[in-house]
Backbone atoms as SQL, in Angstrom:
CREATE TABLE atoms (id INTEGER PRIMARY KEY, chain TEXT, resi INTEGER, resn TEXT, atom TEXT, x REAL, y REAL, z REAL);
INSERT INTO atoms VALUES
  (1, 'A', 1, 'UNK', 'N', 0.805, -1.138, -0.196),
  (2, 'A', 1, 'UNK', 'CA', 0.015, 0.437, 0.090),
  (3, 'A', 1, 'UNK', 'C', 0.935, 1.288, -0.070),
  (4, 'A', 2, 'UNK', 'N', 0.623, 1.920, -0.824),
  (5, 'A', 2, 'UNK', 'CA', 1.590, 3.259, -1.350),
  (6, 'A', 2, 'UNK', 'C', 1.084, 3.871, -0.118),
  (7, 'A', 3, 'UNK', 'N', 2.294, 4.859, 1.058),
  (8, 'A', 3, 'UNK', 'CA', 2.084, 5.748, 1.982),
  (9, 'A', 3, 'UNK', 'C', 2.584, 7.186, 1.655),
  (10, 'A', 4, 'UNK', 'N', 3.773, 7.561, 0.747),
  (11, 'A', 4, 'UNK', 'CA', 3.966, 8.711, 0.476),
  (12, 'A', 4, 'UNK', 'C', 5.246, 8.761, 1.761),
  (13, 'A', 5, 'UNK', 'N', 5.338, 8.231, 2.083),
  (14, 'A', 5, 'UNK', 'CA', 6.865, 7.746, 2.988),
  (15, 'A', 5, 'UNK', 'C', 8.144, 7.549, 2.511),
  (16, 'A', 6, 'UNK', 'N', 9.038, 8.570, 2.942),
  (17, 'A', 6, 'UNK', 'CA', 10.112, 8.119, 1.944),
  (18, 'A', 6, 'UNK', 'C', 11.734, 8.153, 3.132),
  (19, 'A', 7, 'UNK', 'N', 12.392, 7.404, 3.416),
  (20, 'A', 7, 'UNK', 'CA', 13.536, 7.516, 4.292),
  (21, 'A', 7, 'UNK', 'C', 14.903, 6.674, 3.513),
  (22, 'A', 8, 'UNK', 'N', 15.626, 7.563, 4.315),
  (23, 'A', 8, 'UNK', 'CA', 17.321, 7.552, 3.407),
  (24, 'A', 8, 'UNK', 'C', 18.411, 7.640, 4.919),
  (25, 'A', 9, 'UNK', 'N', 19.230, 6.349, 4.453),
  (26, 'A', 9, 'UNK', 'CA', 20.332, 6.351, 5.267),
  (27, 'A', 9, 'UNK', 'C', 21.927, 6.388, 5.024),
  (28, 'A', 10, 'UNK', 'N', 22.085, 7.384, 5.205),
  (29, 'A', 10, 'UNK', 'CA', 23.787, 7.185, 4.678),
  (30, 'A', 10, 'UNK', 'C', 24.681, 7.244, 6.225),
  (31, 'A', 11, 'UNK', 'N', 24.413, 6.910, 7.023),
  (32, 'A', 11, 'UNK', 'CA', 25.005, 6.389, 8.495),
  (33, 'A', 11, 'UNK', 'C', 25.916, 5.590, 8.733),
  (34, 'A', 12, 'UNK', 'N', 26.063, 4.540, 7.869),
  (35, 'A', 12, 'UNK', 'CA', 26.883, 3.532, 7.676),
  (36, 'A', 12, 'UNK', 'C', 27.362, 3.206, 6.666),
  (37, 'A', 13, 'UNK', 'N', 28.427, 2.552, 6.702),
  (38, 'A', 13, 'UNK', 'CA', 29.365, 2.335, 5.667),
  (39, 'A', 13, 'UNK', 'C', 28.986, 1.414, 4.487),
  (40, 'A', 14, 'UNK', 'N', 28.371, 0.481, 5.172),
  (41, 'A', 14, 'UNK', 'CA', 27.505, -0.717, 4.250),
  (42, 'A', 14, 'UNK', 'C', 26.486, -0.708, 3.356),
  (43, 'A', 15, 'UNK', 'N', 25.786, -0.677, 2.479),
  (44, 'A', 15, 'UNK', 'CA', 24.757, -0.326, 1.765),
  (45, 'A', 15, 'UNK', 'C', 23.557, -1.284, 2.778),
  (46, 'A', 16, 'UNK', 'N', 24.047, -2.634, 2.963),
  (47, 'A', 16, 'UNK', 'CA', 22.962, -3.402, 3.705),
  (48, 'A', 16, 'UNK', 'C', 22.622, -2.714, 4.941),
  (49, 'A', 17, 'UNK', 'N', 23.840, -1.988, 5.765),
  (50, 'A', 17, 'UNK', 'CA', 22.999, -1.489, 7.195),
  (51, 'A', 17, 'UNK', 'C', 22.312, -0.022, 6.795),
  (52, 'A', 18, 'UNK', 'N', 22.615, 0.165, 6.104),
  (53, 'A', 18, 'UNK', 'CA', 21.785, 1.633, 5.708),
  (54, 'A', 18, 'UNK', 'C', 20.571, 1.093, 5.583),
  (55, 'A', 19, 'UNK', 'N', 20.269, 0.244, 4.610),
  (56, 'A', 19, 'UNK', 'CA', 18.937, 0.016, 3.890),
  (57, 'A', 19, 'UNK', 'C', 18.253, -0.765, 5.411),
  (58, 'A', 20, 'UNK', 'N', 18.831, -1.324, 6.276),
  (59, 'A', 20, 'UNK', 'CA', 18.168, -1.947, 7.475),
  (60, 'A', 20, 'UNK', 'C', 17.854, -0.839, 8.058),
  (61, 'A', 21, 'UNK', 'N', 18.903, 0.523, 8.298),
  (62, 'A', 21, 'UNK', 'CA', 18.320, 1.694, 9.089),
  (63, 'A', 21, 'UNK', 'C', 17.322, 2.425, 8.408),
  (64, 'A', 22, 'UNK', 'N', 17.190, 2.395, 7.086),
  (65, 'A', 22, 'UNK', 'CA', 16.257, 3.183, 6.167),
  (66, 'A', 22, 'UNK', 'C', 15.278, 2.183, 6.892),
  (67, 'A', 23, 'UNK', 'N', 14.983, 1.009, 6.618),
  (68, 'A', 23, 'UNK', 'CA', 13.691, 0.461, 7.073),
  (69, 'A', 23, 'UNK', 'C', 13.021, 0.133, 7.948),
  (70, 'A', 24, 'UNK', 'N', 14.168, 0.513, 9.048),
  (71, 'A', 24, 'UNK', 'CA', 13.576, 0.500, 11.022),
  (72, 'A', 24, 'UNK', 'C', 13.073, 1.811, 10.847),
  (73, 'A', 25, 'UNK', 'N', 13.864, 3.005, 10.184),
  (74, 'A', 25, 'UNK', 'CA', 12.971, 4.495, 10.490),
  (75, 'A', 25, 'UNK', 'C', 11.896, 4.567, 9.407),
  (76, 'A', 26, 'UNK', 'N', 11.099, 3.829, 8.481),
  (77, 'A', 26, 'UNK', 'CA', 10.250, 3.749, 7.915),
  (78, 'A', 26, 'UNK', 'C', 9.258, 3.047, 8.681),
  (79, 'A', 27, 'UNK', 'N', 9.422, 2.349, 9.334),
  (80, 'A', 27, 'UNK', 'CA', 8.362, 1.351, 10.045),
  (81, 'A', 27, 'UNK', 'C', 8.026, 2.411, 11.109),
  (82, 'A', 28, 'UNK', 'N', 8.973, 3.009, 11.683),
  (83, 'A', 28, 'UNK', 'CA', 8.523, 4.030, 12.730),
  (84, 'A', 28, 'UNK', 'C', 7.524, 5.277, 12.482),
  (85, 'A', 29, 'UNK', 'N', 7.869, 5.284, 11.134),
  (86, 'A', 29, 'UNK', 'CA', 7.170, 6.383, 10.328),
  (87, 'A', 29, 'UNK', 'C', 5.801, 6.148, 10.280),
  (88, 'A', 30, 'UNK', 'N', 5.940, 4.935, 9.366),
  (89, 'A', 30, 'UNK', 'CA', 4.579, 4.075, 9.384),
  (90, 'A', 30, 'UNK', 'C', 3.445, 3.946, 10.738),
  (91, 'A', 31, 'UNK', 'N', 4.335, 3.653, 11.682),
  (92, 'A', 31, 'UNK', 'CA', 3.647, 3.416, 12.934),
  (93, 'A', 31, 'UNK', 'C', 2.873, 4.801, 13.591),
  (94, 'A', 32, 'UNK', 'N', 3.891, 5.767, 13.449),
  (95, 'A', 32, 'UNK', 'CA', 3.480, 7.198, 14.127),
  (96, 'A', 32, 'UNK', 'C', 2.033, 7.260, 12.716),
  (97, 'A', 33, 'UNK', 'N', 2.135, 7.145, 11.943),
  (98, 'A', 33, 'UNK', 'CA', 0.923, 7.583, 11.068),
  (99, 'A', 33, 'UNK', 'C', 0.131, 7.246, 11.588),
  (100, 'A', 34, 'UNK', 'N', -0.093, 5.883, 11.743),
  (101, 'A', 34, 'UNK', 'CA', -1.404, 4.865, 12.262),
  (102, 'A', 34, 'UNK', 'C', -1.733, 5.124, 13.133),
  (103, 'A', 35, 'UNK', 'N', -0.680, 5.530, 14.104),
  (104, 'A', 35, 'UNK', 'CA', -1.448, 6.225, 15.659),
  (105, 'A', 35, 'UNK', 'C', -2.251, 7.335, 15.642),
  (106, 'A', 36, 'UNK', 'N', -1.491, 8.635, 14.615),
  (107, 'A', 36, 'UNK', 'CA', -2.358, 9.212, 14.543),
  (108, 'A', 36, 'UNK', 'C', -3.580, 9.623, 14.008),
  (109, 'A', 37, 'UNK', 'N', -3.783, 8.273, 13.156),
  (110, 'A', 37, 'UNK', 'CA', -5.404, 8.282, 12.265),
  (111, 'A', 37, 'UNK', 'C', -5.847, 7.442, 13.748),
  (112, 'A', 38, 'UNK', 'N', -5.619, 6.631, 14.308),
  (113, 'A', 38, 'UNK', 'CA', -5.889, 5.921, 15.127),
  (114, 'A', 38, 'UNK', 'C', -6.671, 7.109, 15.935),
  (115, 'A', 39, 'UNK', 'N', -5.762, 7.975, 16.690),
  (116, 'A', 39, 'UNK', 'CA', -6.232, 8.753, 17.500),
  (117, 'A', 39, 'UNK', 'C', -7.246, 9.695, 16.993),
  (118, 'A', 40, 'UNK', 'N', -7.264, 10.495, 15.849),
  (119, 'A', 40, 'UNK', 'CA', -8.515, 11.113, 15.045),
  (120, 'A', 40, 'UNK', 'C', -9.812, 10.332, 14.861),
  (121, 'A', 41, 'UNK', 'N', -9.613, 9.015, 14.821),
  (122, 'A', 41, 'UNK', 'CA', -10.743, 8.703, 14.820),
  (123, 'A', 41, 'UNK', 'C', -11.538, 7.835, 16.003),
  (124, 'A', 42, 'UNK', 'N', -10.708, 8.091, 17.347),
  (125, 'A', 42, 'UNK', 'CA', -10.854, 7.776, 18.728),
  (126, 'A', 42, 'UNK', 'C', -11.713, 9.221, 18.834),
  (127, 'A', 43, 'UNK', 'N', -10.840, 10.069, 18.278),
  (128, 'A', 43, 'UNK', 'CA', -11.744, 11.929, 18.818),
  (129, 'A', 43, 'UNK', 'C', -12.982, 11.952, 18.107),
  (130, 'A', 44, 'UNK', 'N', -12.981, 11.368, 16.648),
  (131, 'A', 44, 'UNK', 'CA', -14.536, 11.707, 15.994),
  (132, 'A', 44, 'UNK', 'C', -15.529, 10.600, 17.035),
  (133, 'A', 45, 'UNK', 'N', -14.916, 9.762, 17.173),
  (134, 'A', 45, 'UNK', 'CA', -15.996, 8.810, 17.687),
  (135, 'A', 45, 'UNK', 'C', -16.906, 9.530, 19.190),
  (136, 'A', 46, 'UNK', 'N', -15.732, 9.569, 19.917),
  (137, 'A', 46, 'UNK', 'CA', -15.726, 10.307, 21.691),
  (138, 'A', 46, 'UNK', 'C', -16.865, 11.345, 21.162),
  (139, 'A', 47, 'UNK', 'N', -16.543, 12.408, 19.988),
  (140, 'A', 47, 'UNK', 'CA', -17.820, 13.512, 20.356),
  (141, 'A', 47, 'UNK', 'C', -17.219, 14.585, 21.176),
  (142, 'A', 48, 'UNK', 'N', -17.694, 15.580, 21.029),
  (143, 'A', 48, 'UNK', 'CA', -17.601, 16.679, 22.348),
  (144, 'A', 48, 'UNK', 'C', -17.790, 16.526, 23.477),
  (145, 'A', 49, 'UNK', 'N', -16.629, 16.229, 24.705),
  (146, 'A', 49, 'UNK', 'CA', -16.831, 16.133, 25.781),
  (147, 'A', 49, 'UNK', 'C', -17.336, 16.944, 26.456),
  (148, 'A', 50, 'UNK', 'N', -18.060, 16.465, 27.733),
  (149, 'A', 50, 'UNK', 'CA', -18.714, 16.856, 28.667),
  (150, 'A', 50, 'UNK', 'C', -17.788, 17.597, 29.776),
  (151, 'A', 51, 'UNK', 'N', -17.713, 18.450, 30.162),
  (152, 'A', 51, 'UNK', 'CA', -17.025, 18.749, 31.205),
  (153, 'A', 51, 'UNK', 'C', -17.464, 18.441, 32.690),
  (154, 'A', 52, 'UNK', 'N', -16.638, 17.629, 33.551),
  (155, 'A', 52, 'UNK', 'CA', -16.919, 17.139, 34.431),
  (156, 'A', 52, 'UNK', 'C', -16.721, 18.064, 35.777),
  (157, 'A', 53, 'UNK', 'N', -17.322, 19.283, 35.766),
  (158, 'A', 53, 'UNK', 'CA', -17.004, 20.427, 36.871),
  (159, 'A', 53, 'UNK', 'C', -18.333, 20.522, 37.507),
  (160, 'A', 54, 'UNK', 'N', -17.945, 21.261, 38.911),
  (161, 'A', 54, 'UNK', 'CA', -19.118, 21.469, 39.761),
  (162, 'A', 54, 'UNK', 'C', -19.862, 22.389, 38.965),
  (163, 'A', 55, 'UNK', 'N', -21.368, 22.386, 38.977),
  (164, 'A', 55, 'UNK', 'CA', -22.493, 22.925, 38.440),
  (165, 'A', 55, 'UNK', 'C', -22.620, 22.595, 37.112),
  (166, 'A', 56, 'UNK', 'N', -22.195, 21.195, 36.822),
  (167, 'A', 56, 'UNK', 'CA', -22.583, 20.309, 35.257),
  (168, 'A', 56, 'UNK', 'C', -22.999, 19.281, 35.671),
  (169, 'A', 57, 'UNK', 'N', -23.420, 18.620, 36.781),
  (170, 'A', 57, 'UNK', 'CA', -23.963, 17.493, 37.025),
  (171, 'A', 57, 'UNK', 'C', -25.114, 16.763, 36.638),
  (172, 'A', 58, 'UNK', 'N', -25.419, 16.166, 36.328),
  (173, 'A', 58, 'UNK', 'CA', -26.771, 15.250, 35.746),
  (174, 'A', 58, 'UNK', 'C', -27.955, 15.246, 36.697),
  (175, 'A', 59, 'UNK', 'N', -27.570, 15.114, 37.741),
  (176, 'A', 59, 'UNK', 'CA', -28.620, 14.549, 38.934),
  (177, 'A', 59, 'UNK', 'C', -28.146, 15.385, 40.344),
  (178, 'A', 60, 'UNK', 'N', -29.335, 15.857, 40.980),
  (179, 'A', 60, 'UNK', 'CA', -29.092, 15.984, 42.485),
  (180, 'A', 60, 'UNK', 'C', -30.050, 15.659, 43.301),
  (181, 'A', 61, 'UNK', 'N', -29.664, 14.776, 44.484),
  (182, 'A', 61, 'UNK', 'CA', -30.037, 14.203, 45.228),
  (183, 'A', 61, 'UNK', 'C', -30.291, 14.838, 46.747),
  (184, 'A', 62, 'UNK', 'N', -31.294, 15.469, 47.570),
  (185, 'A', 62, 'UNK', 'CA', -31.283, 15.952, 48.603),
  (186, 'A', 62, 'UNK', 'C', -32.309, 14.919, 49.363),
  (187, 'A', 63, 'UNK', 'N', -31.415, 14.593, 50.365),
  (188, 'A', 63, 'UNK', 'CA', -31.865, 13.626, 51.416),
  (189, 'A', 63, 'UNK', 'C', -32.472, 14.499, 52.579),
  (190, 'A', 64, 'UNK', 'N', -31.814, 15.484, 53.357),
  (191, 'A', 64, 'UNK', 'CA', -32.030, 16.279, 54.262),
  (192, 'A', 64, 'UNK', 'C', -32.285, 17.805, 54.293),
  (193, 'A', 65, 'UNK', 'N', -33.201, 18.197, 54.467),
  (194, 'A', 65, 'UNK', 'CA', -33.882, 18.490, 55.223),
  (195, 'A', 65, 'UNK', 'C', -35.575, 17.366, 54.693),
  (196, 'A', 66, 'UNK', 'N', -35.222, 17.604, 53.388),
  (197, 'A', 66, 'UNK', 'CA', -36.800, 16.942, 52.693),
  (198, 'A', 66, 'UNK', 'C', -36.025, 16.520, 51.717),
  (199, 'A', 67, 'UNK', 'N', -36.981, 15.390, 51.068),
  (200, 'A', 67, 'UNK', 'CA', -36.142, 14.487, 50.034),
  (201, 'A', 67, 'UNK', 'C', -36.509, 14.563, 48.710),
  (202, 'A', 68, 'UNK', 'N', -35.509, 14.924, 47.835),
  (203, 'A', 68, 'UNK', 'CA', -35.978, 15.333, 46.629),
  (204, 'A', 68, 'UNK', 'C', -35.167, 14.733, 45.555),
  (205, 'A', 69, 'UNK', 'N', -35.095, 14.264, 43.989),
  (206, 'A', 69, 'UNK', 'CA', -34.043, 14.039, 43.243),
  (207, 'A', 69, 'UNK', 'C', -34.366, 14.757, 42.065),
  (208, 'A', 70, 'UNK', 'N', -33.699, 15.235, 41.670),
  (209, 'A', 70, 'UNK', 'CA', -33.854, 16.144, 40.448),
  (210, 'A', 70, 'UNK', 'C', -33.078, 16.055, 39.330),
  (211, 'A', 71, 'UNK', 'N', -33.331, 15.696, 37.870),
  (212, 'A', 71, 'UNK', 'CA', -32.644, 15.458, 37.017),
  (213, 'A', 71, 'UNK', 'C', -32.243, 16.994, 36.323),
  (214, 'A', 72, 'UNK', 'N', -31.072, 17.242, 35.987),
  (215, 'A', 72, 'UNK', 'CA', -31.027, 18.837, 35.408),
  (216, 'A', 72, 'UNK', 'C', -31.151, 18.928, 33.918),
  (217, 'A', 73, 'UNK', 'N', -30.796, 17.961, 33.431),
  (218, 'A', 73, 'UNK', 'CA', -31.273, 17.532, 31.837),
  (219, 'A', 73, 'UNK', 'C', -32.449, 18.093, 31.360),
  (220, 'A', 74, 'UNK', 'N', -33.589, 17.381, 32.168),
  (221, 'A', 74, 'UNK', 'CA', -35.195, 16.964, 31.520),
  (222, 'A', 74, 'UNK', 'C', -35.379, 17.806, 32.847),
  (223, 'A', 75, 'UNK', 'N', -35.039, 18.409, 33.742),
  (224, 'A', 75, 'UNK', 'CA', -36.112, 19.171, 34.717),
  (225, 'A', 75, 'UNK', 'C', -37.157, 18.122, 35.504),
  (226, 'A', 76, 'UNK', 'N', -36.756, 16.959, 35.789),
  (227, 'A', 76, 'UNK', 'CA', -38.022, 16.297, 36.074),
  (228, 'A', 76, 'UNK', 'C', -37.127, 16.063, 37.548),
  (229, 'A', 77, 'UNK', 'N', -38.591, 16.383, 38.152),
  (230, 'A', 77, 'UNK', 'CA', -38.182, 16.189, 39.818),
  (231, 'A', 77, 'UNK', 'C', -39.156, 15.415, 40.403),
  (232, 'A', 78, 'UNK', 'N', -38.470, 14.211, 41.856),
  (233, 'A', 78, 'UNK', 'CA', -39.472, 13.499, 42.357),
  (234, 'A', 78, 'UNK', 'C', -39.348, 13.892, 43.788),
  (235, 'A', 79, 'UNK', 'N', -40.298, 13.210, 44.646),
  (236, 'A', 79, 'UNK', 'CA', -39.900, 12.895, 46.087),
  (237, 'A', 79, 'UNK', 'C', -39.319, 11.805, 46.489),
  (238, 'A', 80, 'UNK', 'N', -39.535, 10.695, 45.526),
  (239, 'A', 80, 'UNK', 'CA', -39.317, 9.175, 46.136),
  (240, 'A', 80, 'UNK', 'C', -37.975, 9.116, 46.240),
  (241, 'A', 81, 'UNK', 'N', -36.812, 9.611, 46.802),
  (242, 'A', 81, 'UNK', 'CA', -35.565, 9.857, 46.481),
  (243, 'A', 81, 'UNK', 'C', -35.064, 8.214, 47.099),
  (244, 'A', 82, 'UNK', 'N', -35.719, 7.422, 47.902),
  (245, 'A', 82, 'UNK', 'CA', -35.450, 6.480, 48.194),
  (246, 'A', 82, 'UNK', 'C', -35.771, 5.297, 47.145),
  (247, 'A', 83, 'UNK', 'N', -36.517, 5.324, 46.427),
  (248, 'A', 83, 'UNK', 'CA', -37.015, 4.436, 45.494),
  (249, 'A', 83, 'UNK', 'C', -35.386, 4.898, 44.192),
  (250, 'A', 84, 'UNK', 'N', -35.481, 5.668, 44.006),
  (251, 'A', 84, 'UNK', 'CA', -33.699, 6.754, 43.013),
  (252, 'A', 84, 'UNK', 'C', -33.201, 6.081, 43.472),
  (253, 'A', 85, 'UNK', 'N', -32.828, 5.857, 44.568),
  (254, 'A', 85, 'UNK', 'CA', -31.203, 5.077, 45.189),
  (255, 'A', 85, 'UNK', 'C', -31.555, 3.597, 45.341),
  (256, 'A', 86, 'UNK', 'N', -33.088, 3.019, 45.217),
  (257, 'A', 86, 'UNK', 'CA', -32.738, 1.868, 45.272),
  (258, 'A', 86, 'UNK', 'C', -32.830, 1.563, 43.506),
  (259, 'A', 87, 'UNK', 'N', -32.949, 2.005, 42.472),
  (260, 'A', 87, 'UNK', 'CA', -32.620, 2.059, 41.032),
  (261, 'A', 87, 'UNK', 'C', -33.861, 1.943, 40.453),
  (262, 'A', 88, 'UNK', 'N', -34.950, 2.757, 40.925),
  (263, 'A', 88, 'UNK', 'CA', -35.686, 2.914, 40.027),
  (264, 'A', 88, 'UNK', 'C', -35.931, 3.816, 38.912),
  (265, 'A', 89, 'UNK', 'N', -35.132, 4.041, 37.945),
  (266, 'A', 89, 'UNK', 'CA', -34.917, 4.965, 37.100),
  (267, 'A', 89, 'UNK', 'C', -35.964, 5.696, 35.648),
  (268, 'A', 90, 'UNK', 'N', -37.014, 4.141, 36.007),
  (269, 'A', 90, 'UNK', 'CA', -37.953, 4.474, 34.892),
  (270, 'A', 90, 'UNK', 'C', -38.357, 5.961, 34.461),
  (271, 'A', 91, 'UNK', 'N', -38.852, 6.736, 35.429),
  (272, 'A', 91, 'UNK', 'CA', -39.346, 8.012, 35.401),
  (273, 'A', 91, 'UNK', 'C', -38.290, 8.883, 34.893),
  (274, 'A', 92, 'UNK', 'N', -37.312, 8.923, 34.947),
  (275, 'A', 92, 'UNK', 'CA', -35.764, 9.630, 34.576),
  (276, 'A', 92, 'UNK', 'C', -35.782, 9.322, 33.192),
  (277, 'A', 93, 'UNK', 'N', -35.728, 7.958, 32.725),
  (278, 'A', 93, 'UNK', 'CA', -35.491, 7.670, 31.646),
  (279, 'A', 93, 'UNK', 'C', -37.118, 7.766, 30.681),
  (280, 'A', 94, 'UNK', 'N', -37.967, 8.007, 31.097),
  (281, 'A', 94, 'UNK', 'CA', -38.931, 8.659, 30.348),
  (282, 'A', 94, 'UNK', 'C', -39.000, 9.493, 30.227),
  (283, 'A', 95, 'UNK', 'N', -38.568, 10.702, 31.160),
  (284, 'A', 95, 'UNK', 'CA', -38.259, 12.325, 30.712),
  (285, 'A', 95, 'UNK', 'C', -37.172, 12.599, 29.610),
  (286, 'A', 96, 'UNK', 'N', -35.862, 11.457, 29.720),
  (287, 'A', 96, 'UNK', 'CA', -35.360, 11.815, 28.912),
  (288, 'A', 96, 'UNK', 'C', -35.827, 11.770, 27.054),
  (289, 'A', 97, 'UNK', 'N', -36.635, 10.496, 27.140),
  (290, 'A', 97, 'UNK', 'CA', -36.869, 10.197, 26.079),
  (291, 'A', 97, 'UNK', 'C', -37.988, 11.062, 25.592),
  (292, 'A', 98, 'UNK', 'N', -38.986, 11.737, 26.419),
  (293, 'A', 98, 'UNK', 'CA', -39.611, 12.997, 25.215),
  (294, 'A', 98, 'UNK', 'C', -38.801, 13.915, 24.952),
  (295, 'A', 99, 'UNK', 'N', -37.731, 13.921, 25.472),
  (296, 'A', 99, 'UNK', 'CA', -36.789, 15.046, 25.049),
  (297, 'A', 99, 'UNK', 'C', -36.358, 15.004, 23.186),
  (298, 'A', 100, 'UNK', 'N', -36.292, 13.537, 23.454),
  (299, 'A', 100, 'UNK', 'CA', -35.422, 13.106, 22.303),
  (300, 'A', 100, 'UNK', 'C', -36.752, 12.978, 21.250);
């Protein structure tokens, strides 16, 4: 497969040694190009990264003095905090699906 990459070596005295050195350099360049292409593909698949900072949370849980769970993306709130903590996320999923 043609890559357009070229290497030369004149560091050694023999042609065979120079050829071996040039092939090693060519292999390193090909590996570097493959890594760059892989990184580019991974970055495209990841998309825009969401900042994980304070104020960018998805859900808030208030357990004292009152009980409430709020989903900040959808605005859905419930006072059934124990159910949510037990894994009952059906209402949150439905609220998210309504936005789509």
